[in-house]
Phi, psi and omega in degrees: 000320177296316171304320180297316177298314183295318178296323176292321177297315181302315181295318179301313181292325176300312180298321177296325182287334174267014176056044172250067191293317182298312176295326176293317177302313179299314178295325178294312183292322174299321173292326175296315179294319180296313178303320176295318179300311182300318179294310174312306181307315178284327175292333185252355178293147176275143183276139177251070178259120176254119185261000000 
């Protein structure tokens, strides 16, 4: 998942480089939403530690 987020942010930078700002903004906010979902998933998941 982290590799996907980095790939999406790299694509965003590439779109900005080629002056496709609208598509870059859409992709950035999509990536931001995925990042928040991923953070919430990890913050609320139960740890399975057996002692």
